[in-house]
N, CA, C and O atoms as a GROMACS GRO file, in nm:
protein
  388
    1MET      N    1   3.539  -0.429   4.307
    1MET     CA    2   3.478  -0.330   4.247
    1MET      C    3   3.452  -0.383   4.077
    1MET      O    4   3.527  -0.447   4.003
    2ASP      N    5   3.339  -0.337   4.058
    2ASP     CA    6   3.299  -0.387   3.921
    2ASP      C    7   3.356  -0.267   3.819
    2ASP      O    8   3.371  -0.149   3.852
    3ALA      N    9   3.383  -0.326   3.687
    3ALA     CA   10   3.437  -0.228   3.568
    3ALA      C   11   3.302  -0.146   3.541
    3ALA      O   12   3.189  -0.175   3.582
    4THR      N   13   3.338  -0.043   3.465
    4THR     CA   14   3.238   0.037   3.414
    4THR      C   15   3.147  -0.035   3.318
    4THR      O   16   3.200  -0.096   3.225
    5CYS      N   17   3.017  -0.035   3.330
    5CYS     CA   18   2.926  -0.107   3.244
    5CYS      C   19   2.857   0.018   3.157
    5CYS      O   20   2.856   0.133   3.203
    6PHE      N   21   2.805  -0.010   3.045
    6PHE     CA   22   2.708   0.082   2.960
    6PHE      C   23   2.584   0.019   2.931
    6PHE      O   24   2.571  -0.099   2.900
    7VAL      N   25   2.488   0.111   2.942
    7VAL     CA   26   2.369   0.083   2.879
    7VAL      C   27   2.337   0.165   2.770
    7VAL      O   28   2.339   0.287   2.788
    8TYR      N   29   2.300   0.106   2.629
    8TYR     CA   30   2.304   0.198   2.526
    8TYR      C   31   2.175   0.151   2.446
    8TYR      O   32   2.114   0.045   2.462
    9ILE      N   33   2.146   0.260   2.352
    9ILE     CA   34   2.044   0.246   2.252
    9ILE      C   35   2.083   0.242   2.117
    9ILE      O   36   2.174   0.318   2.085
   10LEU      N   37   2.035   0.173   2.034
   10LEU     CA   38   2.081   0.150   1.900
   10LEU      C   39   1.940   0.180   1.808
   10LEU      O   40   1.828   0.140   1.839
   11ALA      N   41   1.970   0.247   1.708
   11ALA     CA   42   1.851   0.279   1.615
   11ALA      C   43   1.890   0.221   1.482
   11ALA      O   44   2.010   0.205   1.461
   12SER      N   45   1.808   0.191   1.396
   12SER     CA   46   1.807   0.149   1.239
   12SER      C   47   1.836   0.292   1.164
   12SER      O   48   1.917   0.308   1.072
   13LYS      N   49   1.755   0.389   1.219
   13LYS     CA   50   1.782   0.529   1.159
   13LYS      C   51   1.682   0.605   1.237
   13LYS      O   52   1.622   0.546   1.327
   14ARG      N   53   1.657   0.734   1.212
   14ARG     CA   54   1.585   0.839   1.298
   14ARG      C   55   1.452   0.791   1.304
   14ARG      O   56   1.386   0.774   1.202
   15ASN      N   57   1.406   0.766   1.426
   15ASN     CA   58   1.280   0.704   1.455
   15ASN      C   59   1.253   0.579   1.387
   15ASN      O   60   1.138   0.550   1.355
   16GLY      N   61   1.347   0.505   1.364
   16GLY     CA   62   1.338   0.377   1.333
   16GLY      C   63   1.324   0.273   1.444
   16GLY      O   64   1.271   0.297   1.552
   17THR      N   65   1.377   0.155   1.407
   17THR     CA   66   1.377   0.027   1.514
   17THR      C   67   1.470   0.063   1.616
   17THR      O   68   1.585   0.104   1.597
   18LEU      N   69   1.411   0.045   1.734
   18LEU     CA   70   1.530   0.071   1.840
   18LEU      C   71   1.569  -0.064   1.930
   18LEU      O   72   1.492  -0.160   1.933
   19TYR      N   73   1.680  -0.063   1.995
   19TYR     CA   74   1.723  -0.194   2.049
   19TYR      C   75   1.788  -0.133   2.175
   19TYR      O   76   1.844  -0.025   2.157
   20VAL      N   77   1.791  -0.182   2.293
   20VAL     CA   78   1.836  -0.156   2.422
   20VAL      C   79   1.931  -0.265   2.466
   20VAL      O   80   1.885  -0.379   2.468
   21GLY      N   81   2.066  -0.244   2.505
   21GLY     CA   82   2.162  -0.355   2.529
   21GLY      C   83   2.246  -0.282   2.666
   21GLY      O   84   2.234  -0.168   2.711
   22VAL      N   85   2.322  -0.380   2.703
   22VAL     CA   86   2.431  -0.354   2.828
   22VAL      C   87   2.561  -0.427   2.789
   22VAL      O   88   2.563  -0.540   2.741
   23THR      N   89   2.649  -0.365   2.810
   23THR     CA   90   2.795  -0.427   2.798
   23THR      C   91   2.903  -0.362   2.892
   23THR      O   92   2.877  -0.259   2.954
   24ASN      N   93   3.008  -0.414   2.899
   24ASN     CA   94   3.122  -0.377   2.962
   24ASN      C   95   3.218  -0.312   2.895
   24ASN      O   96   3.302  -0.243   2.953
   25ASP      N   97   3.214  -0.331   2.756
   25ASP     CA   98   3.307  -0.265   2.645
   25ASP      C   99   3.223  -0.228   2.530
   25ASP      O  100   3.185  -0.308   2.444
   26LEU      N  101   3.193  -0.091   2.533
   26LEU     CA  102   3.095  -0.031   2.444
   26LEU      C  103   3.171  -0.016   2.285
   26LEU      O  104   3.108  -0.025   2.180
   27ALA      N  105   3.282   0.003   2.294
   27ALA     CA  106   3.365   0.019   2.178
   27ALA      C  107   3.370  -0.133   2.094
   27ALA      O  108   3.360  -0.142   1.972
   28ARG      N  109   3.383  -0.227   2.171
   28ARG     CA  110   3.379  -0.353   2.120
   28ARG      C  111   3.260  -0.406   2.078
   28ARG      O  112   3.255  -0.466   1.970
   29ARG      N  113   3.148  -0.392   2.158
   29ARG     CA  114   3.008  -0.425   2.126
   29ARG      C  115   2.958  -0.349   2.009
   29ARG      O  116   2.880  -0.410   1.936
   30MET      N  117   2.992  -0.215   1.976
   30MET     CA  118   2.957  -0.137   1.870
   30MET      C  119   3.016  -0.203   1.737
   30MET      O  120   2.950  -0.214   1.634
   31SER      N  121   3.146  -0.245   1.750
   31SER     CA  122   3.208  -0.302   1.640
   31SER      C  123   3.133  -0.428   1.586
   31SER      O  124   3.109  -0.449   1.467
   32GLU      N  125   3.098  -0.516   1.700
   32GLU     CA  126   3.024  -0.636   1.669
   32GLU      C  127   2.892  -0.599   1.599
   32GLU      O  128   2.865  -0.653   1.492
   33HIS      N  129   2.814  -0.515   1.652
   33HIS     CA  130   2.688  -0.473   1.594
   33HIS      C  131   2.716  -0.414   1.448
   33HIS      O  132   2.635  -0.444   1.360
   34THR      N  133   2.810  -0.342   1.419
   34THR     CA  134   2.833  -0.291   1.292
   34THR      C  135   2.870  -0.388   1.200
   34THR      O  136   2.830  -0.384   1.084
   35ALA      N  137   2.948  -0.483   1.248
   35ALA     CA  138   3.000  -0.600   1.138
   35ALA      C  139   2.897  -0.705   1.142
   35ALA      O  140   2.915  -0.799   1.064
   36LYS      N  141   2.786  -0.708   1.221
   36LYS     CA  142   2.685  -0.789   1.223
   36LYS      C  143   2.730  -0.933   1.248
   36LYS      O  144   2.683  -1.028   1.186
   37LEU      N  145   2.834  -0.945   1.354
   37LEU     CA  146   2.911  -1.049   1.399
   37LEU      C  147   2.805  -1.148   1.479
   37LEU      O  148   2.832  -1.268   1.466
   38VAL      N  149   2.703  -1.121   1.549
   38VAL     CA  150   2.615  -1.198   1.624
   38VAL      C  151   2.482  -1.192   1.576
   38VAL      O  152   2.414  -1.089   1.574
   39PRO      N  153   2.442  -1.313   1.535
   39PRO     CA  154   2.299  -1.336   1.490
   39PRO      C  155   2.197  -1.289   1.592
   39PRO      O  156   2.216  -1.308   1.712
   40GLY      N  157   2.091  -1.227   1.545
   40GLY     CA  158   1.992  -1.187   1.638
   40GLY      C  159   1.919  -1.075   1.604
   40GLY      O  160   1.934  -1.040   1.487
   41PHE      N  161   1.832  -0.999   1.683
   41PHE     CA  162   1.758  -0.894   1.647
   41PHE      C  163   1.830  -0.784   1.573
   41PHE      O  164   1.781  -0.739   1.470
   42THR      N  165   1.965  -0.730   1.628
   42THR     CA  166   2.015  -0.625   1.549
   42THR      C  167   2.057  -0.639   1.416
   42THR      O  168   2.044  -0.549   1.333
   43ARG      N  169   2.121  -0.776   1.387
   43ARG     CA  170   2.141  -0.809   1.253
   43ARG      C  171   2.019  -0.826   1.166
   43ARG      O  172   2.022  -0.794   1.047
   44LYS      N  173   1.926  -0.869   1.216
   44LYS     CA  174   1.814  -0.918   1.138
   44LYS      C  175   1.730  -0.771   1.081
   44LYS      O  176   1.677  -0.759   0.970
   45TYR      N  177   1.734  -0.678   1.178
   45TYR     CA  178   1.662  -0.569   1.153
   45TYR      C  179   1.765  -0.436   1.118
   45TYR      O  180   1.718  -0.325   1.096
   46ASP      N  181   1.887  -0.459   1.117
   46ASP     CA  182   1.998  -0.378   1.079
   46ASP      C  183   1.982  -0.248   1.166
   46ASP      O  184   1.967  -0.134   1.123
   47VAL      N  185   1.987  -0.284   1.286
   47VAL     CA  186   2.003  -0.171   1.394
   47VAL      C  187   2.138  -0.159   1.441
   47VAL      O  188   2.177  -0.246   1.519
   48ASN      N  189   2.227  -0.055   1.402
   48ASN     CA  190   2.357  -0.040   1.433
   48ASN      C  191   2.403   0.091   1.460
   48ASN      O  192   2.521   0.119   1.480
   49VAL      N  193   2.296   0.181   1.459
   49VAL     CA  194   2.352   0.324   1.495
   49VAL      C  195   2.331   0.372   1.630
   49VAL      O  196   2.215   0.386   1.668
   50LEU      N  197   2.443   0.405   1.719
   50LEU     CA  198   2.442   0.418   1.857
   50LEU      C  199   2.397   0.578   1.885
   50LEU      O  200   2.463   0.679   1.861
   51VAL      N  201   2.280   0.568   1.935
   51VAL     CA  202   2.209   0.709   1.940
   51VAL      C  203   2.192   0.758   2.085
   51VAL      O  204   2.152   0.871   2.109
   52HIS      N  205   2.224   0.668   2.183
   52HIS     CA  206   2.217   0.706   2.346
   52HIS      C  207   2.319   0.592   2.402
   52HIS      O  208   2.331   0.475   2.364
   53PHE      N  209   2.386   0.658   2.501
   53PHE     CA  210   2.442   0.546   2.607
   53PHE      C  211   2.477   0.615   2.755
   53PHE      O  212   2.504   0.735   2.754
   54GLU      N  213   2.478   0.558   2.858
   54GLU     CA  214   2.492   0.589   2.990
   54GLU      C  215   2.597   0.499   3.043
   54GLU      O  216   2.604   0.384   2.998
   55ALA      N  217   2.681   0.538   3.134
   55ALA     CA  218   2.784   0.476   3.202
   55ALA      C  219   2.739   0.440   3.341
   55ALA      O  220   2.655   0.515   3.392
   56PHE      N  221   2.777   0.353   3.399
   56PHE     CA  222   2.758   0.277   3.537
   56PHE      C  223   2.864   0.212   3.596
   56PHE      O  224   2.938   0.134   3.536
   57ASP      N  225   2.876   0.246   3.729
   57ASP     CA  226   3.011   0.188   3.798
   57ASP      C  227   2.983   0.062   3.818
   57ASP      O  228   3.086  -0.002   3.841
   58SER      N  229   2.860  -0.016   3.821
   58SER     CA  230   2.837  -0.163   3.859
   58SER      C  231   2.750  -0.219   3.757
   58SER      O  232   2.672  -0.153   3.689
   59VAL      N  233   2.767  -0.347   3.750
   59VAL     CA  234   2.660  -0.422   3.647
   59VAL      C  235   2.537  -0.428   3.696
   59VAL      O  236   2.445  -0.438   3.615
   60LEU      N  237   2.506  -0.424   3.845
   60LEU     CA  238   2.379  -0.409   3.888
   60LEU      C  239   2.292  -0.285   3.847
   60LEU      O  240   2.174  -0.290   3.812
   61GLN      N  241   2.364  -0.183   3.856
   61GLN     CA  242   2.293  -0.044   3.834
   61GLN      C  243   2.262  -0.056   3.664
   61GLN      O  244   2.151  -0.035   3.616
   62ALA      N  245   2.360  -0.086   3.599
   62ALA     CA  246   2.349  -0.103   3.450
   62ALA      C  247   2.236  -0.203   3.403
   62ALA      O  248   2.167  -0.178   3.304
   63ARG      N  249   2.220  -0.307   3.470
   63ARG     CA  250   2.113  -0.404   3.436
   63ARG      C  251   1.983  -0.348   3.483
   63ARG      O  252   1.884  -0.368   3.413
   64ALA      N  253   1.972  -0.286   3.583
   64ALA     CA  254   1.851  -0.216   3.661
   64ALA      C  255   1.800  -0.103   3.545
   64ALA      O  256   1.682  -0.098   3.508
   65ARG      N  257   1.891  -0.025   3.501
   65ARG     CA  258   1.869   0.070   3.395
   65ARG      C  259   1.815   0.024   3.258
   65ARG      O  260   1.724   0.079   3.196
   66GLU      N  261   1.887  -0.086   3.219
   66GLU     CA  262   1.848  -0.165   3.106
   66GLU      C  263   1.706  -0.219   3.109
   66GLU      O  264   1.629  -0.212   3.012
   67HIS      N  265   1.670  -0.284   3.246
   67HIS     CA  266   1.542  -0.299   3.242
   67HIS      C  267   1.444  -0.208   3.237
   67HIS      O  268   1.345  -0.229   3.168
   68ALA      N  269   1.458  -0.096   3.309
   68ALA     CA  270   1.385   0.018   3.303
   68ALA      C  271   1.358   0.063   3.169
   68ALA      O  272   1.243   0.087   3.133
   69LEU      N  273   1.450   0.075   3.100
   69LEU     CA  274   1.460   0.129   2.937
   69LEU      C  275   1.360   0.041   2.861
   69LEU      O  276   1.263   0.087   2.801
   70LYS      N  277   1.392  -0.094   2.869
   70LYS     CA  278   1.327  -0.196   2.800
   70LYS      C  279   1.171  -0.215   2.840
   70LYS      O  280   1.088  -0.262   2.763
   71ARG      N  281   1.147  -0.179   2.956
   71ARG     CA  282   0.998  -0.170   3.006
   71ARG      C  283   0.926  -0.038   2.948
   71ARG      O  284   0.808  -0.029   2.913
   72GLY      N  285   1.010   0.047   2.945
   72GLY     CA  286   0.953   0.198   2.902
   72GLY      C  287   0.889   0.206   2.756
   72GLY      O  288   0.928   0.140   2.660
   73ARG      N  289   0.787   0.295   2.756
   73ARG     CA  290   0.724   0.294   2.616
   73ARG      C  291   0.819   0.369   2.515
   73ARG      O  292   0.904   0.452   2.550
   74ARG      N  293   0.798   0.334   2.401
   74ARG     CA  294   0.878   0.397   2.288
   74ARG      C  295   0.882   0.530   2.290
   74ARG      O  296   0.996   0.577   2.292
   75ALA      N  297   0.772   0.621   2.290
   75ALA     CA  298   0.781   0.769   2.319
   75ALA      C  299   0.874   0.811   2.411
   75ALA      O  300   0.940   0.912   2.386
   76TRP      N  301   0.894   0.743   2.525
   76TRP     CA  302   0.992   0.791   2.631
   76TRP      C  303   1.112   0.764   2.597
   76TRP      O  304   1.201   0.848   2.614
   77LYS      N  305   1.137   0.637   2.539
   77LYS     CA  306   1.276   0.634   2.479
   77LYS      C  307   1.314   0.735   2.364
   77LYS      O  308   1.426   0.785   2.355
   78VAL      N  309   1.215   0.759   2.282
   78VAL     CA  310   1.263   0.870   2.170
   78VAL      C  311   1.282   1.005   2.244
   78VAL      O  312   1.376   1.078   2.212
   79ALA      N  313   1.200   1.039   2.338
   79ALA     CA  314   1.207   1.157   2.405
   79ALA      C  315   1.360   1.181   2.467
   79ALA      O  316   1.424   1.285   2.454
   80LEU      N  317   1.403   1.056   2.540
   80LEU     CA  318   1.542   1.048   2.605
   80LEU      C  319   1.650   1.057   2.488
   80LEU      O  320   1.755   1.119   2.506
   81ILE      N  321   1.625   1.001   2.385
   81ILE     CA  322   1.755   1.008   2.274
   81ILE      C  323   1.747   1.170   2.229
   81ILE      O  324   1.846   1.243   2.230
   82GLU      N  325   1.619   1.214   2.192
   82GLU     CA  326   1.628   1.354   2.141
   82GLU      C  327   1.669   1.458   2.263
   82GLU      O  328   1.701   1.573   2.234
   83LYS      N  329   1.666   1.419   2.380
   83LYS     CA  330   1.680   1.526   2.483
   83LYS      C  331   1.860   1.536   2.473
   83LYS      O  332   1.914   1.644   2.494
   84PHE      N  333   1.928   1.434   2.445
   84PHE     CA  334   2.065   1.439   2.444
   84PHE      C  335   2.114   1.426   2.307
   84PHE      O  336   2.226   1.471   2.282
   85ASN      N  337   2.053   1.378   2.224
   85ASN     CA  338   2.098   1.368   2.061
   85ASN      C  339   2.002   1.394   1.965
   85ASN      O  340   1.966   1.310   1.883
   86ALA      N  341   1.948   1.533   1.971
   86ALA     CA  342   1.837   1.561   1.877
   86ALA      C  343   1.849   1.526   1.748
   86ALA      O  344   1.749   1.504   1.681
   87GLU      N  345   1.970   1.518   1.700
   87GLU     CA  346   2.008   1.480   1.543
   87GLU      C  347   2.000   1.342   1.512
   87GLU      O  348   1.985   1.302   1.396
   88TRP      N  349   2.011   1.263   1.615
   88TRP     CA  350   2.023   1.122   1.615
   88TRP      C  351   2.162   1.080   1.537
   88TRP      O  352   2.177   1.006   1.440
   89ARG      N  353   2.247   1.144   1.608
   89ARG     CA  354   2.387   1.124   1.533
   89ARG      C  355   2.434   0.994   1.587
   89ARG      O  356   2.405   0.953   1.700
   90ASP      N  357   2.516   0.926   1.492
   90ASP     CA  358   2.596   0.801   1.550
   90ASP      C  359   2.703   0.850   1.642
   90ASP      O  360   2.792   0.925   1.602
   91LEU      N  361   2.693   0.808   1.761
   91LEU     CA  362   2.775   0.844   1.856
   91LEU      C  363   2.904   0.753   1.874
   91LEU      O  364   2.994   0.779   1.953
   92SER      N  365   2.900   0.620   1.773
   92SER     CA  366   2.999   0.529   1.800
   92SER      C  367   3.142   0.590   1.760
   92SER      O  368   3.246   0.544   1.807
   93ALA      N  369   3.138   0.693   1.676
   93ALA     CA  370   3.265   0.754   1.619
   93ALA      C  371   3.358   0.808   1.736
   93ALA      O  372   3.481   0.796   1.734
   94ALA      N  373   3.285   0.869   1.839
   94ALA     CA  374   3.352   0.910   1.964
   94ALA      C  375   3.397   0.807   2.048
   94ALA      O  376   3.476   0.837   2.138
   95LEU      N  377   3.358   0.686   2.033
   95LEU     CA  378   3.426   0.587   2.129
   95LEU      C  379   3.581   0.556   2.076
   95LEU      O  380   3.666   0.530   2.161
   96ASN      N  381   3.613   0.560   1.948
   96ASN     CA  382   3.738   0.546   1.895
   96ASN      C  383   3.845   0.628   1.917
   96ASN      O  384   3.959   0.592   1.889
   97THR      N  385   3.813   0.762   1.977
   97THR     CA  386   3.914   0.866   1.974
   97THR      C  387   3.980   0.857   2.116
   97THR      O  388   4.072   0.933   2.147
   0.00000   0.00000   0.00000
């Protein structure tokens, strides 16, 4: 049985640059993004606000959802974020409780 996997969307700010990723440890991955430990897109564009995430029971389901989100238009991603997080709050604080 696979461990829980997460698909997540980060933003630089409200209506800013978006990033879609997948991980099996969302709290750890968010600390890496926040500390800018890994070179790449999120560090270059200062994208580290967790605005949306979804949990999946298998890595295959998570990867399929990540792929669908990455293929989707920006307006669709913004609508998804605003449906569940209209204020674009940083949801990463809830991970450490």
